[in-house]
Legacy VTK file of the C-alpha trace (Angstrom):
# vtk DataFile Version 3.0
C-alpha trace
ASCII
DATASET POLYDATA
POINTS 250 float
29.395 3.148 -6.104
30.491 2.216 -9.507
31.060 5.238 -11.974
28.667 3.810 -14.566
25.864 4.233 -12.091
26.858 7.513 -10.887
26.573 8.713 -14.502
23.055 7.311 -15.087
19.914 9.626 -14.988
18.337 10.213 -11.394
15.182 8.643 -10.749
14.353 10.217 -7.115
16.007 13.412 -5.926
15.093 14.394 -2.340
16.203 17.965 -1.059
16.176 19.381 2.737
13.177 17.409 3.445
11.785 18.375 6.941
8.764 16.606 8.715
7.938 17.013 12.147
5.061 15.821 14.645
4.492 18.544 17.168
7.903 18.979 18.862
9.125 15.532 17.731
11.331 16.641 14.671
11.845 13.409 12.623
13.444 14.633 9.040
15.728 17.728 9.427
16.877 18.480 6.134
17.073 15.027 4.755
18.779 14.692 1.257
18.968 11.998 -1.181
19.520 10.761 -4.806
18.406 7.462 -6.375
19.959 6.561 -9.623
18.601 4.344 -12.648
19.304 0.778 -11.873
20.810 1.413 -8.311
20.176 -0.364 -5.177
20.555 2.173 -2.271
20.498 1.116 1.277
19.416 3.336 3.782
20.153 2.431 7.639
19.114 4.065 10.590
17.926 3.347 14.299
14.558 2.733 14.873
12.528 5.983 14.929
15.402 7.704 13.048
12.576 8.555 10.274
12.990 5.871 7.416
9.539 5.033 7.305
8.522 8.820 7.720
10.621 9.271 4.443
9.281 6.466 2.589
5.592 7.890 3.350
6.511 11.234 2.186
8.195 9.816 -0.908
4.942 7.823 -1.878
2.694 10.741 -1.025
1.129 8.958 1.909
2.428 11.983 4.334
2.855 15.430 3.374
6.458 16.953 4.133
6.465 20.206 6.010
9.010 21.702 3.447
11.550 20.500 1.066
11.224 19.019 -2.323
10.753 15.186 -3.811
11.087 14.571 -7.404
10.420 11.105 -8.722
10.987 10.464 -12.288
10.963 14.118 -12.966
7.682 14.715 -11.209
7.264 16.984 -8.072
5.297 14.934 -5.729
4.042 17.630 -3.450
2.321 19.431 -6.552
0.410 16.410 -8.197
-3.091 15.589 -8.506
-4.465 12.703 -7.004
-5.097 10.964 -10.308
-1.096 11.879 -11.312
0.233 10.612 -7.942
-1.861 7.162 -8.438
-0.321 6.720 -11.656
3.172 7.462 -10.384
2.671 4.918 -7.774
2.046 2.093 -10.298
5.615 2.554 -11.148
6.713 2.019 -7.607
6.730 -1.433 -6.212
6.491 -2.002 -2.292
7.778 -5.089 -0.449
6.241 -5.003 2.809
8.230 -6.497 5.938
5.700 -8.980 6.806
4.876 -9.790 3.077
1.293 -8.654 3.568
-0.351 -11.257 1.502
-4.407 -11.650 1.600
-4.723 -14.871 3.597
-8.159 -15.819 1.893
-6.772 -15.564 -1.630
-4.729 -18.165 -3.441
-1.274 -16.988 -4.597
-2.808 -16.571 -8.248
-5.640 -14.389 -6.714
-2.954 -12.511 -4.662
-0.874 -11.515 -7.643
-4.255 -10.912 -9.819
-5.218 -8.307 -7.276
-2.972 -5.565 -8.501
-3.632 -6.390 -11.990
-7.286 -5.885 -11.437
-6.817 -2.599 -9.660
-4.428 -0.848 -11.982
-6.342 -1.335 -15.395
-4.973 1.757 -16.961
-1.469 0.184 -17.108
-2.409 -3.219 -18.761
-5.967 -2.764 -19.677
-8.609 -5.014 -18.672
-7.025 -8.466 -18.979
-9.314 -11.542 -19.886
-6.438 -14.113 -19.226
-4.086 -13.063 -16.524
-2.255 -16.378 -16.576
0.706 -14.905 -18.602
1.735 -12.213 -16.162
0.829 -14.374 -13.127
3.134 -17.314 -14.426
5.926 -14.790 -15.409
6.002 -13.130 -11.983
6.129 -16.616 -10.326
8.775 -17.865 -12.272
10.901 -14.938 -11.825
10.731 -15.764 -8.042
11.005 -19.657 -8.581
7.550 -20.548 -7.596
5.461 -21.237 -10.406
4.503 -24.511 -8.832
2.959 -22.427 -5.736
0.106 -20.793 -8.086
-2.740 -22.468 -6.495
-1.586 -22.689 -2.922
-2.975 -20.472 0.022
-0.526 -18.356 1.903
-1.107 -20.688 5.006
0.499 -23.305 2.983
3.520 -21.321 2.526
7.076 -21.102 4.236
8.127 -17.707 5.381
10.646 -17.480 2.864
7.885 -18.550 0.150
5.797 -15.887 1.508
8.359 -13.293 0.853
9.221 -14.456 -2.688
5.364 -14.158 -3.503
5.311 -10.924 -2.049
8.128 -9.788 -4.222
6.118 -11.470 -7.413
3.201 -9.416 -6.504
5.425 -6.391 -6.611
7.194 -7.458 -10.104
3.517 -8.319 -11.720
3.271 -4.395 -12.527
6.585 -4.330 -13.997
7.613 -1.231 -11.500
10.509 0.959 -12.326
11.100 1.611 -8.701
10.967 -1.044 -5.886
11.002 -0.264 -2.128
12.287 -2.799 0.239
11.204 -2.872 3.666
13.488 -5.042 5.785
13.275 -7.884 3.180
15.563 -10.268 5.169
13.828 -9.704 8.769
12.233 -12.866 10.159
14.212 -15.022 7.927
16.641 -17.868 8.610
20.179 -17.200 7.089
19.829 -19.395 4.335
16.687 -17.994 3.206
17.599 -14.409 3.588
20.782 -15.281 1.393
18.344 -16.404 -1.256
16.072 -13.352 -1.083
19.310 -11.268 -1.707
20.318 -13.255 -4.687
16.643 -12.881 -6.220
16.945 -9.264 -5.693
20.253 -8.742 -7.204
18.971 -10.957 -10.122
15.599 -8.656 -10.588
17.921 -5.593 -10.226
20.006 -6.918 -13.350
17.094 -8.642 -15.179
14.790 -5.492 -15.171
17.407 -2.644 -14.393
15.111 -1.595 -11.512
15.772 1.240 -9.027
15.526 0.138 -5.290
15.620 1.643 -1.899
16.199 -0.954 0.622
15.399 -0.150 4.280
17.319 -2.503 6.528
19.283 -3.075 9.901
20.807 -6.089 8.613
24.471 -5.296 7.789
25.030 -8.673 5.961
22.073 -7.746 3.705
23.549 -4.309 2.958
27.056 -5.684 2.408
25.670 -7.909 -0.266
23.138 -5.927 -2.022
23.955 -2.280 -1.787
25.837 -0.292 -4.622
25.686 2.743 -2.322
24.407 3.593 1.375
22.643 6.277 3.386
23.333 6.482 7.196
20.231 8.364 8.545
20.941 9.903 11.855
18.975 12.716 13.546
16.943 13.143 10.554
19.682 13.821 7.908
21.747 11.943 5.515
24.846 11.778 7.972
26.973 9.624 5.798
27.010 8.329 2.424
29.164 6.001 0.423
29.693 2.402 -0.544
29.506 -0.515 1.947
33.524 -0.284 2.191
33.800 3.245 2.566
31.373 3.364 5.383
32.313 0.206 7.215
36.073 1.348 7.385
35.217 5.116 8.553
36.620 6.016 11.890
33.483 8.132 12.615
32.042 6.655 15.959
28.470 7.354 14.695
29.455 5.322 11.478
31.055 2.694 13.361
27.905 2.230 15.483
26.242 0.570 12.456
28.776 -1.874 11.802
29.491 -3.329 15.257
LINES 1 251
250 0 1 2 3 4 5 6 7 8 9 10 11 12 13 14 15 16 17 18 19 20 21 22 23 24 25 26 27 28 29 30 31 32 33 34 35 36 37 38 39 40 41 42 43 44 45 46 47 48 49 50 51 52 53 54 55 56 57 58 59 60 61 62 63 64 65 66 67 68 69 70 71 72 73 74 75 76 77 78 79 80 81 82 83 84 85 86 87 88 89 90 91 92 93 94 95 96 97 98 99 100 101 102 103 104 105 106 107 108 109 110 111 112 113 114 115 116 117 118 119 120 121 122 123 124 125 126 127 128 129 130 131 132 133 134 135 136 137 138 139 140 141 142 143 144 145 146 147 148 149 150 151 152 153 154 155 156 157 158 159 160 161 162 163 164 165 166 167 168 169 170 171 172 173 174 175 176 177 178 179 180 181 182 183 184 185 186 187 188 189 190 191 192 193 194 195 196 197 198 199 200 201 202 203 204 205 206 207 208 209 210 211 212 213 214 215 216 217 218 219 220 221 222 223 224 225 226 227 228 229 230 231 232 233 234 235 236 237 238 239 240 241 242 243 244 245 246 247 248 249
């Protein structure tokens, strides 16, 4: 990671996070920091705790112990109202895009605006924000299409536009290139980098895709046995001689 990112303020800090389900110890003291304007990739095997960590981060799960600070707020100590306000600053790109099939592209993008009126107020005309979000992903022409009329790559772009429309400070990407052909996956990664540069977003990217990690990451964390097993740039980790680290890059 470049020095200038290391010197930026910490947006998310997780310390000694533990979470178990009965005898299944999923997180065993996980530690993580995310800096302003950074793309942090987290890689781990299926069931390694990546999704559980994200659920704890946004308050959908309660950790057994440990600390989660998001933009200076201790997540475990927030009221429901304050937690909801924090969540408006966190965008989430779902693996399956999660568009509403019965809504047009415009209606899909308007949905979060109508739900989170505290941030923008009650908008009489949502068109400027909708079109700006679509222009950011290169799909302004698709505003009146239905999800069934979109390709897989277009759906992923529209889902990203819906994430961006609330102008979040943090974006969580769940397997952003899964199910996409190599050309479309590359286009999505270029788009993610342009969003980082344009809006200075701080992002966590969960992926199994080594090419995705190489292109998009400023820094990487390898989650093994519930802990932050290894951390560094792609080049640092991909050239490691540790067998557990090497396994991620074969």
